[in-house]
DRENPA-3360 file (N, C-alpha, C; in nm, 2 decimals, always signed):
BEGIN
1 = XXXXXXXX = -1.65/+0.10/+0.27/-1.51/+0.08/+0.30/-1.43/+0.07/+0.17 ~ -1.32/+0.14/+0.16/-1.24/+0.14/+0.04/-1.10/+0.07/+0.07 ~ -1.06/-0.01/-0.03/-0.94/-0.09/-0.01/-0.83/-0.04/-0.11 ~ -0.72/+0.00/-0.06/-0.61/+0.05/-0.14/-0.49/-0.04/-0.13 ~ -0.44/-0.09/-0.24/-0.32/-0.17/-0.23/-0.20/-0.08/-0.27 ~ -0.10/-0.07/-0.19/+0.02/+0.00/-0.22/+0.13/-0.10/-0.27 ~ +0.15/-0.10/-0.40/+0.23/-0.21/-0.45/+0.32/-0.17/-0.56 ~ +0.44/-0.24/-0.57/+0.53/-0.23/-0.68/+0.62/-0.35/-0.68;
9 = XXXXXXXX = +0.65/-0.40/-0.80/+0.73/-0.52/-0.80/+0.88/-0.49/-0.79 ~ +0.91/-0.36/-0.76/+1.05/-0.32/-0.73/+1.05/-0.28/-0.59 ~ +1.16/-0.31/-0.52/+1.18/-0.27/-0.38/+1.24/-0.13/-0.37 ~ +1.23/-0.07/-0.25/+1.30/+0.05/-0.22/+1.24/+0.17/-0.29 ~ +1.11/+0.17/-0.32/+1.04/+0.28/-0.38/+0.96/+0.36/-0.29 ~ +0.95/+0.32/-0.16/+0.87/+0.40/-0.07/+0.73/+0.35/-0.04 ~ +0.71/+0.22/-0.05/+0.58/+0.16/-0.03/+0.53/+0.17/+0.11 ~ +0.62/+0.14/+0.21/+0.59/+0.14/+0.35/+0.57/+0.29/+0.39;
17 = XXXXXXXX = +0.65/+0.38/+0.35/+0.64/+0.52/+0.39/+0.51/+0.57/+0.33 ~ +0.48/+0.53/+0.21/+0.35/+0.58/+0.15/+0.23/+0.52/+0.23 ~ +0.23/+0.40/+0.26/+0.12/+0.34/+0.34/+0.10/+0.41/+0.47 ~ +0.21/+0.43/+0.55/+0.20/+0.50/+0.68/+0.16/+0.64/+0.66 ~ +0.21/+0.72/+0.57/+0.17/+0.86/+0.55/+0.03/+0.87/+0.51 ~ -0.02/+0.79/+0.41/-0.16/+0.80/+0.37/-0.25/+0.76/+0.48 ~ -0.21/+0.65/+0.56/-0.29/+0.61/+0.67/-0.31/+0.71/+0.78 ~ -0.20/+0.78/+0.81/-0.20/+0.88/+0.91/-0.28/+1.00/+0.87;
25 = XXXXXXXX = -0.27/+1.04/+0.74/-0.34/+1.16/+0.69/-0.49/+1.13/+0.68 ~ -0.53/+1.01/+0.65/-0.67/+0.97/+0.65/-0.72/+0.97/+0.79 ~ -0.65/+0.92/+0.89/-0.69/+0.92/+1.03/-0.71/+1.06/+1.08 ~ -0.62/+1.15/+1.03/-0.63/+1.29/+1.07/-0.76/+1.35/+1.02 ~ -0.81/+1.30/+0.91/-0.94/+1.35/+0.86/-1.06/+1.28/+0.92 ~ -1.04/+1.20/+1.02/-1.15/+1.14/+1.09/-1.19/+1.00/+1.04 ~ -1.11/+0.95/+0.94/-1.14/+0.82/+0.89/-1.09/+0.71/+0.98 ~ -1.16/+0.60/+0.98/-1.11/+0.48/+1.05/-1.03/+0.40/+0.96;
33 = XXXXXXXX = -0.90/+0.38/+0.99/-0.81/+0.32/+0.89/-0.74/+0.20/+0.95 ~ -0.73/+0.09/+0.87/-0.66/-0.03/+0.90/-0.55/-0.05/+0.80 ~ -0.42/-0.06/+0.84/-0.31/-0.10/+0.75/-0.27/-0.24/+0.78 ~ -0.26/-0.32/+0.67/-0.22/-0.46/+0.68/-0.09/-0.48/+0.61 ~ +0.01/-0.53/+0.69/+0.14/-0.55/+0.64/+0.15/-0.69/+0.58 ~ +0.17/-0.69/+0.45/+0.18/-0.82/+0.37/+0.32/-0.86/+0.33 ~ +0.42/-0.79/+0.38/+0.55/-0.81/+0.34/+0.63/-0.90/+0.44 ~ +0.68/-1.01/+0.40/+0.76/-1.09/+0.49/+0.87/-1.02/+0.56;
41 = XXXXXXXX = +0.92/-0.91/+0.50/+1.03/-0.83/+0.56/+0.97/-0.75/+0.68 ~ +0.84/-0.73/+0.68/+0.77/-0.67/+0.79/+0.82/-0.53/+0.82 ~ +0.85/-0.45/+0.72/+0.90/-0.31/+0.74/+0.80/-0.22/+0.82 ~ +0.67/-0.23/+0.78/+0.57/-0.15/+0.85/+0.56/-0.19/+0.99 ~ +0.56/-0.32/+1.02/+0.55/-0.37/+1.16/+0.67/-0.33/+1.24 ~ +0.79/-0.34/+1.18/+0.91/-0.29/+1.26/+0.90/-0.14/+1.28 ~ +0.86/-0.07/+1.18/+0.85/+0.08/+1.20/+0.76/+0.12/+1.31 ~ +0.65/+0.04/+1.33/+0.55/+0.07/+1.44/+0.58/+0.00/+1.57;
49 = XXXXXXXX = +0.71/-0.06/+1.58/+0.75/-0.11/+1.71/+0.72/-0.25/+1.74 ~ +0.68/-0.33/+1.64/+0.64/-0.47/+1.67/+0.77/-0.55/+1.67 ~ +0.80/-0.62/+1.78/+0.93/-0.70/+1.78/+0.92/-0.82/+1.68 ~ +1.04/-0.86/+1.63/+1.04/-0.98/+1.54/+1.04/-1.11/+1.62 ~ +1.08/-1.11/+1.74/+1.08/-1.23/+1.82/+1.02/-1.21/+1.96 ~ +0.91/-1.29/+1.99/+0.86/-1.39/+1.91/+0.78/-1.34/+1.79 ~ +0.76/-1.42/+1.69/+0.68/-1.37/+1.57/+0.54/-1.33/+1.61 ~ +0.50/-1.22/+1.57/+0.37/-1.17/+1.62/+0.25/-1.24/+1.54;
57 = XXXXXXXX = +0.14/-1.26/+1.61/+0.02/-1.30/+1.54/-0.02/-1.18/+1.45 ~ -0.07/-1.21/+1.33/-0.11/-1.11/+1.24/-0.15/-1.16/+1.11 ~ -0.09/-1.10/+1.00/-0.13/-1.13/+0.87/-0.13/-1.28/+0.83 ~ -0.03/-1.35/+0.88/-0.02/-1.49/+0.84/-0.15/-1.57/+0.89 ~ -0.20/-1.53/+1.00/-0.32/-1.60/+1.06/-0.44/-1.58/+0.98 ~ -0.45/-1.48/+0.89/-0.56/-1.46/+0.80/-0.57/-1.57/+0.70 ~ -0.46/-1.65/+0.68/-0.45/-1.75/+0.58/-0.46/-1.89/+0.64 ~ -0.49/-1.90/+0.77/-0.51/-2.03/+0.84/-0.64/-2.09/+0.80;
65 = XXXXXXXX = -0.65/-2.22/+0.84/-0.78/-2.29/+0.83/-0.83/-2.34/+0.97 ~ -0.93/-2.28/+1.03/-1.00/-2.16/+0.98/-0.92/-2.03/+1.00 ~ -0.94/-1.92/+0.93/-0.87/-1.80/+0.95/-0.90/-1.73/+1.07 ~ -0.81/-1.65/+1.13/-0.84/-1.56/+1.24/-0.91/-1.44/+1.18 ~ -0.98/-1.37/+1.27/-1.05/-1.25/+1.22/-0.96/-1.12/+1.24 ~ -0.98/-1.02/+1.16/-0.91/-0.90/+1.17/-0.92/-0.84/+1.31 ~ -1.04/-0.85/+1.37/-1.07/-0.78/+1.50/-0.97/-0.84/+1.61 ~ -0.93/-0.96/+1.60/-0.85/-1.02/+1.70/-0.70/-1.00/+1.67;
73 = XXXXXXXX = -0.67/-0.96/+1.55/-0.53/-0.94/+1.51/-0.48/-0.80/+1.50 ~ -0.57/-0.70/+1.50/-0.53/-0.56/+1.48/-0.46/-0.51/+1.61 ~ -0.38/-0.41/+1.59/-0.30/-0.34/+1.69/-0.31/-0.19/+1.67 ~ -0.31/-0.11/+1.78/-0.31/+0.03/+1.76/-0.18/+0.08/+1.70 ~ -0.18/+0.17/+1.61/-0.06/+0.22/+1.54/+0.00/+0.34/+1.60 ~ -0.06/+0.40/+1.70/+0.00/+0.51/+1.77/-0.07/+0.64/+1.75 ~ -0.19/+0.64/+1.68/-0.27/+0.76/+1.67/-0.41/+0.71/+1.66 ~ -0.50/+0.80/+1.71/-0.64/+0.76/+1.71/-0.70/+0.74/+1.57;
81 = XXXXXXXX = -0.77/+0.63/+1.56/-0.83/+0.60/+1.43/-0.74/+0.52/+1.33 ~ -0.62/+0.48/+1.38/-0.53/+0.41/+1.29/-0.48/+0.28/+1.36 ~ -0.51/+0.17/+1.29/-0.47/+0.04/+1.34/-0.39/-0.03/+1.23 ~ -0.32/-0.14/+1.27/-0.25/-0.22/+1.18/-0.25/-0.37/+1.21 ~ -0.22/-0.45/+1.12/-0.20/-0.60/+1.14/-0.06/-0.63/+1.10 ~ +0.01/-0.69/+1.19/+0.16/-0.71/+1.18/+0.19/-0.83/+1.09 ~ +0.31/-0.83/+1.03/+0.36/-0.93/+0.95/+0.49/-0.99/+1.01 ~ +0.53/-1.11/+0.96/+0.66/-1.16/+1.00/+0.71/-1.25/+0.89;
89 = XXXXXXXX = +0.83/-1.30/+0.90/+0.89/-1.38/+0.79/+0.82/-1.50/+0.75 ~ +0.73/-1.56/+0.84/+0.66/-1.68/+0.80/+0.56/-1.66/+0.68 ~ +0.53/-1.53/+0.65/+0.45/-1.51/+0.53/+0.51/-1.57/+0.40 ~ +0.64/-1.58/+0.40/+0.71/-1.64/+0.28/+0.67/-1.78/+0.25 ~ +0.62/-1.85/+0.36/+0.58/-1.99/+0.34/+0.45/-2.01/+0.26 ~ +0.37/-1.90/+0.24/+0.24/-1.91/+0.17/+0.26/-1.95/+0.03 ~ +0.37/-1.92/-0.04/+0.39/-1.97/-0.17/+0.38/-2.12/-0.18 ~ +0.44/-2.19/-0.09/+0.43/-2.34/-0.09/+0.29/-2.38/-0.06;
97 = XXXXXXXX = +0.22/-2.31/+0.04/+0.09/-2.35/+0.07/-0.01/-2.34/-0.04 ~ +0.01/-2.24/-0.13/-0.08/-2.21/-0.23/-0.09/-2.32/-0.33 ~ +0.01/-2.40/-0.34/+0.01/-2.51/-0.44/-0.09/-2.62/-0.40 ~ -0.12/-2.63/-0.27/-0.22/-2.73/-0.22/-0.35/-2.68/-0.16 ~ -0.36/-2.54/-0.17/-0.48/-2.48/-0.11/-0.55/-2.40/-0.22 ~ -0.64/-2.46/-0.29/-0.72/-2.38/-0.39/-0.79/-2.27/-0.32 ~ -0.80/-2.15/-0.39/-0.87/-2.04/-0.34/-0.80/-1.95/-0.24 ~ -0.67/-1.98/-0.22/-0.59/-1.91/-0.12/-0.57/-1.76/-0.17;
105 = XXXXXXXX = -0.59/-1.74/-0.30/-0.57/-1.61/-0.36/-0.68/-1.51/-0.32 ~ -0.79/-1.56/-0.26/-0.90/-1.48/-0.21/-0.91/-1.47/-0.06 ~ -0.82/-1.53/+0.01/-0.83/-1.53/+0.16/-0.83/-1.39/+0.21 ~ -0.75/-1.30/+0.16/-0.75/-1.16/+0.22/-0.88/-1.09/+0.19 ~ -0.94/-1.11/+0.07/-1.07/-1.05/+0.04/-1.17/-1.09/+0.13 ~ -1.17/-1.22/+0.17/-1.28/-1.27/+0.26/-1.26/-1.22/+0.40 ~ -1.13/-1.20/+0.44/-1.11/-1.15/+0.58/-1.15/-1.00/+0.59 ~ -1.12/-0.93/+0.48/-1.16/-0.78/+0.48/-1.31/-0.77/+0.47;
113 = XXXXXXXX = -1.37/-0.85/+0.39/-1.52/-0.84/+0.38/-1.59/-0.87/+0.51 ~ -1.53/-0.96/+0.59/-1.59/-1.00/+0.72/-1.58/-0.88/+0.82 ~ -1.49/-0.78/+0.79/-1.47/-0.67/+0.88/-1.54/-0.54/+0.83 ~ -1.62/-0.56/+0.72/-1.69/-0.44/+0.66/-1.77/-0.37/+0.76 ~ -1.76/-0.24/+0.76/-1.83/-0.16/+0.86/-1.74/-0.11/+0.98 ~ -1.63/-0.18/+1.00/-1.54/-0.15/+1.11/-1.44/-0.04/+1.07 ~ -1.41/-0.03/+0.94/-1.32/+0.07/+0.89/-1.37/+0.14/+0.77 ~ -1.32/+0.26/+0.75/-1.35/+0.34/+0.62/-1.25/+0.31/+0.51;
121 = XXXXXXXX = -1.12/+0.28/+0.55/-1.02/+0.26/+0.46/-0.93/+0.14/+0.51 ~ -0.89/+0.05/+0.42/-0.79/-0.05/+0.44/-0.68/-0.03/+0.35 ~ -0.56/-0.02/+0.40/-0.44/+0.00/+0.32/-0.35/-0.12/+0.32 ~ -0.31/-0.18/+0.21/-0.24/-0.30/+0.20/-0.09/-0.27/+0.16 ~ +0.00/-0.29/+0.25/+0.14/-0.27/+0.22/+0.20/-0.40/+0.16 ~ +0.22/-0.40/+0.03/+0.25/-0.52/-0.04/+0.40/-0.56/-0.04 ~ +0.44/-0.68/-0.06/+0.58/-0.72/-0.08/+0.62/-0.68/-0.22 ~ +0.75/-0.67/-0.25/+0.80/-0.63/-0.38/+0.82/-0.74/-0.48;
129 = XXXXXXXX = +0.74/-0.84/-0.46/+0.75/-0.96/-0.56/+0.60/-1.00/-0.60 ~ +0.59/-1.05/-0.72/+0.47/-1.10/-0.76/+0.45/-1.24/-0.71 ~ +0.35/-1.26/-0.63/+0.32/-1.40/-0.57/+0.18/-1.39/-0.51 ~ +0.16/-1.49/-0.42/+0.02/-1.51/-0.37/-0.02/-1.39/-0.28 ~ +0.08/-1.32/-0.21/+0.04/-1.21/-0.13/+0.00/-1.09/-0.21 ~ +0.08/-1.06/-0.32/+0.04/-0.94/-0.40/-0.09/-0.97/-0.48 ~ -0.11/-1.10/-0.52/-0.23/-1.13/-0.59/-0.35/-1.11/-0.50 ~ -0.34/-1.15/-0.37/-0.44/-1.13/-0.27/-0.48/-0.99/-0.26;
137 = XXXXXXXX = -0.37/-0.90/-0.25/-0.39/-0.76/-0.23/-0.47/-0.70/-0.35 ~ -0.42/-0.73/-0.47/-0.48/-0.67/-0.59/-0.62/-0.72/-0.62 ~ -0.64/-0.85/-0.58/-0.78/-0.91/-0.60/-0.88/-0.84/-0.50 ~ -0.83/-0.79/-0.39/-0.92/-0.73/-0.29/-0.93/-0.58/-0.32 ~ -0.84/-0.51/-0.39/-0.83/-0.37/-0.39/-0.93/-0.30/-0.48 ~ -0.97/-0.18/-0.44/-1.05/-0.09/-0.52/-0.96/+0.00/-0.60 ~ -0.83/+0.02/-0.55/-0.74/+0.11/-0.62/-0.60/+0.06/-0.59 ~ -0.51/+0.05/-0.70/-0.37/+0.02/-0.68/-0.29/+0.14/-0.68;
145 = XXXXXXXX = -0.21/+0.17/-0.58/-0.13/+0.28/-0.57/+0.02/+0.23/-0.59 ~ +0.08/+0.29/-0.69/+0.22/+0.24/-0.73/+0.32/+0.35/-0.70 ~ +0.39/+0.35/-0.59/+0.50/+0.44/-0.57/+0.62/+0.41/-0.66 ~ +0.67/+0.51/-0.73/+0.78/+0.48/-0.83/+0.89/+0.58/-0.82 ~ +1.01/+0.54/-0.80/+1.12/+0.64/-0.80/+1.14/+0.70/-0.93 ~ +1.18/+0.82/-0.94/+1.21/+0.89/-1.07/+1.35/+0.86/-1.11 ~ +1.38/+0.73/-1.14/+1.51/+0.69/-1.20/+1.48/+0.58/-1.30 ~ +1.57/+0.57/-1.40/+1.54/+0.48/-1.52/+1.50/+0.34/-1.48;
153 = XXXXXXXX = +1.57/+0.28/-1.39/+1.55/+0.14/-1.36/+1.41/+0.12/-1.30 ~ +1.36/+0.22/-1.23/+1.22/+0.21/-1.17/+1.12/+0.20/-1.27 ~ +1.14/+0.25/-1.39/+1.04/+0.25/-1.50/+1.01/+0.10/-1.54 ~ +1.12/+0.02/-1.54/+1.10/-0.12/-1.58/+1.01/-0.19/-1.48 ~ +1.03/-0.17/-1.35/+0.95/-0.23/-1.25/+0.80/-0.18/-1.26 ~ +0.79/-0.06/-1.30/+0.65/+0.00/-1.32/+0.58/-0.07/-1.43 ~ +0.64/-0.10/-1.54/+0.58/-0.16/-1.65/+0.52/-0.30/-1.61 ~ +0.61/-0.37/-1.54/+0.56/-0.50/-1.49/+0.45/-0.49/-1.40;
161 = XXXXXXXX = +0.45/-0.39/-1.31/+0.34/-0.37/-1.21/+0.21/-0.34/-1.29 ~ +0.21/-0.26/-1.39/+0.09/-0.22/-1.46/+0.04/-0.35/-1.54 ~ +0.13/-0.43/-1.59/+0.08/-0.55/-1.65/+0.01/-0.65/-1.55 ~ +0.07/-0.66/-1.43/+0.01/-0.74/-1.33/-0.13/-0.69/-1.29 ~ -0.14/-0.56/-1.27/-0.27/-0.50/-1.24/-0.38/-0.52/-1.35 ~ -0.33/-0.52/-1.47/-0.43/-0.54/-1.58/-0.47/-0.69/-1.58 ~ -0.38/-0.78/-1.55/-0.41/-0.92/-1.55/-0.51/-0.95/-1.44 ~ -0.49/-0.89/-1.32/-0.59/-0.91/-1.21/-0.72/-0.85/-1.25;
169 = XXXXXXXX = -0.72/-0.74/-1.31/-0.84/-0.67/-1.35/-0.93/-0.76/-1.44 ~ -0.86/-0.82/-1.54/-0.93/-0.92/-1.63/-0.98/-1.04/-1.56 ~ -0.90/-1.09/-1.47/-0.93/-1.21/-1.40/-1.06/-1.19/-1.31 ~ -1.06/-1.08/-1.24/-1.17/-1.06/-1.14/-1.29/-0.99/-1.21 ~ -1.27/-0.94/-1.34/-1.38/-0.88/-1.41/-1.44/-0.76/-1.34 ~ -1.35/-0.68/-1.28/-1.39/-0.56/-1.21/-1.28/-0.46/-1.23 ~ -1.31/-0.33/-1.25/-1.20/-0.23/-1.27/-1.10/-0.22/-1.16 ~ -0.98/-0.21/-1.19/-0.87/-0.18/-1.09/-0.79/-0.06/-1.14;
177 = XXXXXXXX = -0.84/+0.06/-1.10/-0.76/+0.18/-1.14/-0.62/+0.18/-1.08 ~ -0.53/+0.24/-1.15/-0.39/+0.25/-1.10/-0.35/+0.40/-1.08 ~ -0.30/+0.44/-0.97/-0.25/+0.57/-0.94/-0.10/+0.56/-0.92 ~ -0.02/+0.63/-1.00/+0.12/+0.62/-0.99/+0.18/+0.75/-0.91 ~ +0.25/+0.72/-0.81/+0.31/+0.83/-0.73/+0.46/+0.84/-0.75 ~ +0.51/+0.94/-0.81/+0.66/+0.96/-0.83/+0.71/+0.99/-0.69 ~ +0.80/+0.90/-0.64/+0.85/+0.92/-0.50/+1.00/+0.94/-0.50 ~ +1.05/+0.98/-0.38/+1.20/+1.00/-0.36/+1.26/+1.08/-0.47;
185 = XXXXXXXX = +1.19/+1.19/-0.51/+1.23/+1.27/-0.63/+1.33/+1.38/-0.58 ~ +1.44/+1.38/-0.65/+1.54/+1.48/-0.62/+1.54/+1.58/-0.73 ~ +1.48/+1.70/-0.71/+1.47/+1.80/-0.82/+1.60/+1.85/-0.87 ~ +1.71/+1.83/-0.79/+1.84/+1.88/-0.83/+1.91/+1.80/-0.94 ~ +1.86/+1.68/-0.97/+1.93/+1.60/-1.07/+1.86/+1.60/-1.20 ~ +1.94/+1.59/-1.31/+1.88/+1.59/-1.44/+1.81/+1.45/-1.47 ~ +1.87/+1.34/-1.41/+1.81/+1.21/-1.44/+1.67/+1.20/-1.38 ~ +1.65/+1.26/-1.26/+1.52/+1.26/-1.20/+1.42/+1.34/-1.29;
193 = XXXXXXXX = +1.46/+1.45/-1.34/+1.38/+1.54/-1.42/+1.34/+1.47/-1.55 ~ +1.44/+1.40/-1.61/+1.41/+1.34/-1.74/+1.32/+1.21/-1.72 ~ +1.35/+1.14/-1.61/+1.27/+1.02/-1.58/+1.12/+1.06/-1.56 ~ +1.10/+1.17/-1.48/+0.97/+1.21/-1.45/+0.89/+1.25/-1.58 ~ +0.96/+1.32/-1.68/+0.90/+1.35/-1.80/+0.86/+1.22/-1.88 ~ +0.95/+1.13/-1.88/+0.92/+1.00/-1.95/+0.80/+0.93/-1.88 ~ +0.80/+0.93/-1.75/+0.69/+0.87/-1.68/+0.56/+0.93/-1.71 ~ +0.55/+1.06/-1.72/+0.43/+1.13/-1.76/+0.39/+1.10/-1.91;
201 = XXXXXXXX = +0.49/+1.09/-1.99/+0.46/+1.06/-2.14/+0.40/+0.92/-2.15 ~ +0.46/+0.83/-2.08/+0.41/+0.69/-2.09/+0.28/+0.66/-2.03 ~ +0.25/+0.73/-1.91/+0.13/+0.69/-1.83/+0.03/+0.80/-1.81 ~ +0.06/+0.92/-1.86/-0.04/+1.03/-1.86/-0.11/+1.05/-1.74 ~ -0.24/+1.05/-1.74/-0.33/+1.09/-1.62/-0.32/+0.98/-1.51 ~ -0.26/+0.87/-1.53/-0.24/+0.78/-1.42/-0.14/+0.83/-1.32 ~ -0.06/+0.93/-1.36/+0.05/+0.98/-1.27/+0.01/+1.10/-1.19 ~ +0.04/+1.10/-1.07/+0.01/+1.22/-0.98/+0.08/+1.34/-1.04;
209 = XXXXXXXX = +0.01/+1.46/-1.04/+0.06/+1.57/-1.11/+0.17/+1.65/-1.03 ~ +0.21/+1.60/-0.92/+0.32/+1.66/-0.85/+0.41/+1.54/-0.81 ~ +0.50/+1.55/-0.72/+0.60/+1.45/-0.68/+0.60/+1.44/-0.53 ~ +0.65/+1.33/-0.48/+0.69/+1.31/-0.34/+0.84/+1.33/-0.33 ~ +0.88/+1.44/-0.27/+1.03/+1.47/-0.27/+1.11/+1.39/-0.17 ~ +1.24/+1.38/-0.19/+1.32/+1.33/-0.09/+1.31/+1.42/+0.04 ~ +1.28/+1.36/+0.15/+1.26/+1.43/+0.27/+1.30/+1.34/+0.39 ~ +1.42/+1.36/+0.45/+1.47/+1.27/+0.55/+1.37/+1.26/+0.67;
217 = XXXXXXXX = +1.29/+1.36/+0.69/+1.19/+1.36/+0.81/+1.09/+1.25/+0.79 ~ +1.07/+1.20/+0.67/+0.98/+1.09/+0.65/+1.03/+0.96/+0.71 ~ +1.15/+0.95/+0.75/+1.21/+0.83/+0.82/+1.17/+0.83/+0.96 ~ +1.12/+0.94/+1.02/+1.08/+0.96/+1.16/+0.93/+0.91/+1.17 ~ +0.91/+0.80/+1.23/+0.78/+0.74/+1.25/+0.68/+0.84/+1.32 ~ +0.73/+0.90/+1.43/+0.65/+0.99/+1.51/+0.61/+1.11/+1.43 ~ +0.70/+1.16/+1.34/+0.67/+1.27/+1.25/+0.56/+1.24/+1.16 ~ +0.57/+1.12/+1.10/+0.46/+1.07/+1.00/+0.33/+1.05/+1.07;
225 = XXXXXXXX = +0.33/+0.99/+1.19/+0.21/+0.96/+1.26/+0.14/+1.09/+1.30 ~ +0.22/+1.19/+1.33/+0.16/+1.32/+1.37/+0.08/+1.38/+1.26 ~ +0.11/+1.35/+1.13/+0.04/+1.38/+1.01/+0.01/+1.53/+1.01 ~ +0.11/+1.61/+1.03/+0.09/+1.76/+1.02/+0.14/+1.80/+0.89 ~ +0.05/+1.83/+0.79/+0.10/+1.86/+0.66/+0.18/+1.99/+0.65 ~ +0.16/+2.08/+0.75/+0.24/+2.20/+0.75/+0.38/+2.18/+0.81 ~ +0.41/+2.06/+0.85/+0.53/+2.03/+0.92/+0.65/+2.01/+0.83 ~ +0.63/+1.99/+0.70/+0.74/+1.97/+0.61/+0.70/+1.93/+0.47;
233 = XXXXXXXX = +0.79/+1.94/+0.37/+0.76/+1.92/+0.23/+0.71/+1.78/+0.20 ~ +0.76/+1.68/+0.27/+0.72/+1.54/+0.24/+0.57/+1.52/+0.27 ~ +0.53/+1.56/+0.39/+0.39/+1.54/+0.43/+0.30/+1.64/+0.35 ~ +0.35/+1.75/+0.31/+0.27/+1.84/+0.23/+0.24/+1.77/+0.10 ~ +0.34/+1.71/+0.04/+0.32/+1.64/-0.09/+0.23/+1.52/-0.07 ~ +0.25/+1.44/+0.04/+0.16/+1.33/+0.06/+0.01/+1.37/+0.08 ~ -0.01/+1.49/+0.15/-0.14/+1.54/+0.17/-0.21/+1.57/+0.03 ~ -0.13/+1.63/-0.06/-0.18/+1.66/-0.19/-0.21/+1.53/-0.27;
241 = XXXXXXXX = -0.12/+1.43/-0.25/-0.14/+1.31/-0.32/-0.26/+1.24/-0.27 ~ -0.29/+1.25/-0.14/-0.41/+1.18/-0.08/-0.54/+1.24/-0.15 ~ -0.54/+1.37/-0.16/-0.66/+1.44/-0.22/-0.68/+1.38/-0.37 ~ -0.57/+1.37/-0.44/-0.57/+1.32/-0.58/-0.62/+1.17/-0.58 ~ -0.57/+1.09/-0.49/-0.61/+0.95/-0.48/-0.76/+0.94/-0.44 ~ -0.81/+1.02/-0.35/-0.95/+1.02/-0.31/-1.04/+1.05/-0.43 ~ -0.99/+1.15/-0.51/-1.07/+1.19/-0.63/-1.06/+1.08/-0.74 ~ -0.95/+1.01/-0.75/-0.93/+0.90/-0.84/-1.02/+0.78/-0.81;
249 = XXXXXXXX = -1.04/+0.76/-0.68/-1.12/+0.65/-0.63/-1.27/+0.68/-0.63 ~ -1.30/+0.81/-0.62/-1.44/+0.85/-0.59/-1.54/+0.80/-0.70 ~ -1.51/+0.81/-0.83/-1.60/+0.77/-0.93/-1.64/+0.62/-0.91 ~ -1.55/+0.53/-0.88/-1.58/+0.39/-0.86/-1.65/+0.37/-0.73 ~ -1.62/+0.45/-0.63/-1.69/+0.44/-0.50/-1.84/+0.48/-0.52 ~ -1.86/+0.58/-0.60/-2.00/+0.62/-0.62/-2.08/+0.52/-0.70 ~ -2.01/+0.46/-0.80/-2.07/+0.35/-0.88/-2.11/+0.23/-0.79 ~ -2.02/+0.20/-0.70/-2.04/+0.08/-0.61/-2.16/+0.11/-0.52;
% end
């Protein structure tokens, strides 16, 4: 089982779209995939039709004492082989809990380990802030995927994200490779072109060798769940990105 955290400390970079697209494309390849929504804004959960009221049982219950199991919290995402665990605004209370609950930073790792063998891939859709939820995700992850807009302000958020990944890597004493996906790229603009060049100069082989373009069809959940790479440029790009990420993760998978 491989665990991928989709994370960035900046919002609006396409984390949820990336999680859903990669999950759908993995399921299309016959993989058993679980997506876990870790964001109190619950964008992934709303996208998949989970109502906000009443608050759904899901990710928050993984942090209870005793914690609920993933098997009782998972929901079908709308295509075979793809499940998800829902989030709601109550996740924001975990920051206060963490002050009096030693070890809360490993709660997610323990929950996923208990479900080993049930899934081939677990994708973690992270909140856009550094806190107990992102720390949980990165502590559990085999690979950190960082969607990054090709605009100057996004580069500052990326630097912070890379520092956070390095900090978690040192703390857990296990490699945490980072794969950077240039997202929402508009080839028509000079600023996007220049930012992409700077991104590649700064981060080299950590950066996907293509881009995820602006594609309004990626807002259509049914389109993304169908995972037909021939259906449009956005999914074609995500399909290529998935192959790159699988290759990036494979050396560590083989070593494990």
